[in-house]
C-alpha positions in Angstrom: 0.1 -0.1 -0.1 1.0 3.5 -1.0 2.3 6.0 1.9 2.8 9.3 -0.3 -1.3 10.9 -0.6 -3.3 11.4 -3.4 -3.4 13.8 -5.4 -6.1 14.9 -8.3 -7.0 13.7 -10.5 -7.9 10.3 -10.5 -10.2 8.4 -13.3 -13.2 6.9 -11.8 -13.4 3.5 -11.7 -15.8 2.5 -14.2 -19.1 0.1 -14.9 -19.9 -2.3 -17.7 -23.8 -3.0 -17.8 -25.4 -6.6 -16.9 -28.6 -7.7 -18.0 -29.0 -9.2 -14.7 -27.5 -9.3 -11.3 -24.7 -11.8 -10.9 -25.1 -15.7 -9.3 -23.2 -16.8 -6.8 -21.1 -15.5 -4.0 -18.4 -12.9 -3.8 -19.9 -9.5 -4.7 -20.9 -6.7 -2.9 -24.2 -5.0 -3.7 -24.9 -1.3 -4.1 -27.7 1.7 -4.9 -27.1 2.9 -8.4 -27.4 6.7 -7.6 -28.7 9.2 -10.5 -26.4 11.9 -9.9 -22.7 13.5 -11.1 -20.0 10.8 -10.2 -17.3 13.1 -7.9 -14.3 12.5 -6.2 -14.1 14.3 -2.9 -9.9 14.6 -1.8 -9.8 15.8 1.5 -6.4 18.2 2.1 -5.1 20.5 4.5 -8.2 22.3 5.7 -10.0 22.3 2.0 -12.1 19.6 0.0 -11.8 19.3 -3.7 -14.8 17.7 -5.3 -13.3 16.2 -8.8 -16.1 15.0 -11.7 -16.1 12.3 -13.5 -14.1 14.1 -16.3 -11.8 15.2 -14.0 -12.7 18.7 -13.9 -13.0 20.5 -10.8 -16.9 21.2 -9.3 -15.9 23.3 -6.0 -17.6 26.6 -7.7 -20.7 24.9 -8.2 -21.8 23.4 -5.1 -20.0 25.7 -2.4 -22.9 24.4 0.1 -21.1 20.5 -0.2 -17.4 22.1 -0.7 -18.0 23.6 3.4 -19.7 20.5 4.8 -17.3 17.8 2.9 -14.3 19.7 4.9 -16.1 19.7 8.1 -17.3 16.2 8.1 -14.4 14.2 6.3 -11.1 13.1 8.0 -7.9 15.3 6.7 -5.6 13.4 4.0 -8.9 10.9 2.9 -10.4 10.3 -0.9 -13.6 9.4 -1.5 -15.5 7.7 -4.3 -19.2 8.9 -4.4 -22.2 10.9 -6.5 -23.8 14.0 -5.8 -27.1 13.8 -6.1 -30.2 17.2 -5.2 -32.9 15.2 -3.0 -36.7 16.6 -4.1 -39.6 16.2 -2.6 -40.2 13.1 -4.1 -36.7 11.5 -4.5 -33.4 12.6 -6.3 -33.6 15.4 -9.1 -32.2 15.1 -11.9 -33.0 17.8 -13.7 -32.7 20.4 -10.3 -28.6 18.7 -10.0 -28.0 19.8 -13.7 -29.4 23.3 -13.2 -26.5 23.7 -10.5 -23.6 24.1 -13.4 -24.2 27.4 -13.9 -21.6 30.3 -14.9 -23.3 33.2 -12.7 -21.8 33.4 -9.6 -24.9 34.5 -8.1 -27.1 32.0 -9.6 -24.7 29.4 -8.5 -25.5 30.7 -4.8 -28.7 31.1 -5.0 -29.6 27.3 -6.0 -27.2 26.2 -3.5 -29.7 27.6 -0.8 -33.0 26.7 -3.1 -32.0 22.9 -3.8 -28.9 22.3 -1.8 -26.5 19.5 -2.9 -25.5 15.7 -0.9 -23.3 13.6 -1.2 -23.4 9.8 -1.7 -20.0 8.1 -0.2 -19.2 4.5 -1.5 -15.7 3.7 -2.3 -12.4 4.8 -0.3 -9.7 5.5 -2.1 -7.0 6.6 0.3 -7.9 7.3 4.5 -5.4 8.9 7.0 -2.4 10.5 3.8 -2.5 6.7 2.0 -3.8 5.0 -0.6 -6.7 2.5 -0.1 -7.0 1.0 -3.8 -4.7 -1.9 -3.7 -6.6 -3.2 -0.8 -9.7 -5.6 -1.8 -13.2 -4.2 -2.5 -14.7 -5.6 0.7 -11.8 -4.2 2.5 -12.3 -0.9 1.8 -16.0 -0.9 2.7 -15.1 -1.4 6.2 -12.5 0.9 6.3 -15.2 3.5 4.5 -18.0 2.4 7.1 -15.5 3.2 10.1 -14.3 6.4 8.5 -17.8 7.6 7.8 -19.6 5.9 10.6 -21.0 9.5 12.5 -21.5 11.6 9.5 -24.9 13.1 9.0 -26.4 14.8 5.8 -25.9 15.9 3.2 -22.8 13.4 3.5 -24.1 9.6 3.2 -22.7 6.0 3.2 -24.6 4.3 0.4 -26.1 1.3 1.5 -24.6 -2.2 0.7 -25.9 -6.1 0.9 -23.9 -9.0 -0.1 -27.3 -10.6 -0.2 -28.6 -11.1 -3.7 -32.2 -11.2 -3.3 -32.0 -7.8 -1.2 -30.6 -6.2 -4.6 -32.9 -8.0 -6.5 -35.7 -6.0 -4.4 -33.5 -2.5 -4.5 -33.9 -2.9 -7.6 -37.8 -3.0 -8.0 -38.5 -0.8 -5.2 -36.3 2.2 -5.5 -36.3 3.2 -8.5 -39.6 5.0 -6.8 -37.2 7.2 -5.3 -35.4 8.4 -8.3 -32.3 5.9 -8.4 -31.0 4.2 -11.6 -30.5 0.3 -10.7 -27.8 -1.5 -8.9 -24.1 -2.3 -8.9 -22.5 -5.2 -8.1 -19.0 -5.4 -7.1 -16.7 -7.7 -6.7 -15.1 -7.9 -3.1 -11.7 -8.8 -4.3 -11.4 -6.6 -6.4 -9.2 -3.7 -6.2 -10.0 -0.1 -7.2 -8.7 0.3 -11.2 -9.2 4.2 -12.1 -10.7 4.2 -15.9 -11.6 0.2 -15.8 -14.6 -1.1 -16.1 -14.3 -3.5 -13.2 -17.9 -3.4 -11.6 -21.3 -4.3 -12.7 -24.2 -2.3 -13.2 -27.4 -3.5 -13.6 -30.0 -0.8 -14.7 -34.1 -1.5 -15.3 -34.9 -2.0 -18.5 -37.9 -1.4 -20.1 -39.9 -1.1 -24.0 -41.5 1.2 -25.5 -43.1 2.0 -29.1 -42.0 5.5 -30.2 -42.7 7.8 -33.2 -39.8 8.1 -35.0 -40.0 12.2 -36.3 -36.5 13.1 -37.5 -33.0 12.1 -37.2 -29.3 13.4 -36.9 -26.7 12.9 -39.5 -23.9 10.6 -38.2 -20.6 13.1 -37.5 -20.2 15.2 -41.5 -21.4 12.4 -43.1 -24.7 13.1 -45.3 -25.1 9.4 -46.2 -25.4 7.2 -42.5 -27.7 7.9 -40.1 -26.8 9.2 -36.4 -29.6 9.0 -34.3 -33.3 8.6 -34.4 -35.5 11.4 -32.7 -38.0 9.5 -30.8 -41.4 10.9 -30.3 -44.8 10.3 -27.5 -48.4 11.9 -28.2 -49.1 13.1 -24.4 -52.6 13.5 -22.9 -53.6 16.1 -25.1 -52.6 14.6 -28.1 -49.1 16.6 -29.0 -46.0 14.8 -30.4 -43.8 15.5 -27.4 -39.8 15.0 -27.9 -39.2 12.0 -25.4 -35.5 10.9 -26.5 -33.0 9.2 -29.3 -32.1 6.0 -30.3 -28.4 6.0 -31.4 -26.3 2.6 -30.8 -26.0 1.4 -34.7 -23.7 -0.2 -36.5 -22.4 1.8 -39.8 -23.7 -0.4 -42.2 -27.1 0.1 -40.1 -26.8 3.4 -40.0 -26.7 3.5 -44.3 -29.2 1.6 -44.4 -31.8 4.1 -42.4 -30.5 6.5 -44.5 -31.6 5.0 -47.5 -35.1 3.6 -45.7 -36.1 6.9 -44.0 -35.1 9.0 -47.3 -38.9 8.8 -48.4 -40.0 10.7 -45.5 -38.3 13.5 -45.7 -40.3 14.5 -48.6 -42.6 17.7 -47.5 -41.8 16.7 -44.1 -41.9 20.1 -41.9 -45.2 21.0 -43.6 -46.9 20.2 -41.4 -44.3 18.5 -38.8 -45.3 18.9 -35.4 -42.2 20.0 -34.3 -41.5 22.9 -37.1 -42.1 26.0 -34.6 -39.2 24.6 -32.3 -36.4 27.6 -33.7 -39.2 30.4 -32.0 -40.3 28.7 -29.0 -39.9 30.0 -25.6 -36.9 28.5 -23.5 -39.3 26.0 -21.4 -40.9 24.7 -24.9 -37.6 25.0 -26.9 -35.7 22.6 -24.3 -38.1 20.2 -25.3 -37.3 20.0 -29.3 -35.2 18.2 -30.6 -32.9 20.8 -32.3 -32.7 23.4 -29.0 -28.7 24.6 -27.8 -28.5 24.7 -24.4 -25.2 25.1 -22.2 -25.3 21.1 -22.0 -25.3 20.9 -25.7 -21.3 22.0 -25.5 -20.9 23.1 -29.0 -22.5 19.8 -30.5 -24.1 20.4 -33.9 -27.5 19.6 -32.9 -29.2 20.0 -36.8 -31.4 17.7 -37.2 -33.9 16.2 -40.4 -37.4 16.2 -40.0 -39.4 13.4 -41.0 -43.2 12.3 -41.3 -44.2 11.2 -38.3 -45.6 7.9 -40.0 -43.0 5.2 -39.1 -42.9 3.3 -35.1 -40.4 2.1 -33.8 -39.7 -0.8 -30.5 -37.0 0.4 -28.5 -35.3 0.0 -25.0 -34.8 2.7 -22.2 -33.8 2.1 -18.7 -35.3 4.8 -17.0 -38.0 8.0 -17.6 -36.9 11.6 -16.3 -40.0 14.0 -16.4 -41.3 13.2 -19.6 -38.2 12.3 -21.7 -35.7 9.1 -21.5 -32.8 9.6 -18.9 -30.2 7.9 -21.6 -30.7 7.1 -24.9 -33.0 4.6 -26.4 -31.9 1.2 -27.9 -33.2 0.5 -31.1 -35.2 -2.8 -31.1 -37.5 -3.1 -34.4 -39.6 -1.6 -36.5 -43.6 -2.1 -35.5 -45.3 -1.6 -38.8 -47.9 -3.0 -37.4 -48.7 -0.1 -34.9 -50.4 3.1 -35.9 -48.1 6.5 -34.7 -51.1 7.8 -32.6 -51.4 4.5 -30.6 -47.7 5.5 -29.6 -48.6 7.5 -26.2 -47.0 8.3 -22.6 -50.0 5.8 -21.0 -48.0 3.0 -22.2 -45.1 3.5 -20.3 -44.3 1.5 -16.5 -44.8 4.5 -13.5 -42.0 3.4 -10.6 -44.1 3.4 -7.5 -42.6 6.0 -5.2 -40.7 5.4 -2.4 -38.9 7.3 0.1 -35.4 8.4 -0.2 -34.7 8.3 3.3 -36.2 4.6 3.8 -33.7 3.8 1.3 -30.5 5.0 3.4 -31.7 2.5 6.2 -32.0 -0.5 3.9 -28.8 -3.1 4.4 -28.2 -2.0 7.8 -29.7 -5.4 9.6 -29.2 -7.9 6.8 -25.8 -7.7 4.8 
């Protein structure tokens, strides 16, 4: 075990997707939090908060910076997740709003939507690296280190019982969580490596294909399909994208969708997005925002006549939280039948009960 203190930046250990919880012994299971991944370095009298992409986050979360400096022992480095807790669980939309360039707005949001930090791994303690230790030992040391912490700093629940983890996978979604993590208990901390498993909720939905974006700088391959669902008022809302295609399929899609481009904007439900209000424009497929990072979000309209089935994991508000996966075309399904009421709604679950889980039976 190294004796020198760890210095930022450190790439976080990553996870690969699994279809189900792994069988057999040898895994630690934890809830999968839906927030911003962060590694916290407690050095001197300060706490440095590093993002997943190795950038500092302190300026956006001043209230959390102060809380972490007070709650964490000096010389520790902790991996975890920044979250915002709303009235009905985790609020990722509110969390996104915290990344604002204006200091005055950051200060206001720090009071209106204060953040919290959920710790789930220990990279260093007392100025000494623990990354070479097994996951199970790091967990024991993390529990000792954070045994007395109070909000807004939390220790994530953990269980070795697969049945309990399966129950978490079903129930915790109602509190805004995103699935379950499975960590090999003998595994070391491996920066940048996909050394864990994440098991996420997977569902399917039939969506209207109402547009697409080109693949990179090409004009003969589809980058992503723009998906829509009809709301109760009969208005087609942009619900997300499907983007995981082979290059061959991208070219096939370009040819297959070409006839639907003819006169597509004439009566297209999204044709007015460019002149819509900010709130409405953000629901449209071509809207620029501070999250766009300069990406070309121009799109090609299609007559909304085709339906496809996609796999999605999580609904955030009225949009898919992540890109959906294209499964198949549905020529038997009329577009007007693609409504929000087909989507499964998670049963509400109190977030405080999540933090109390896993303590009595491990």
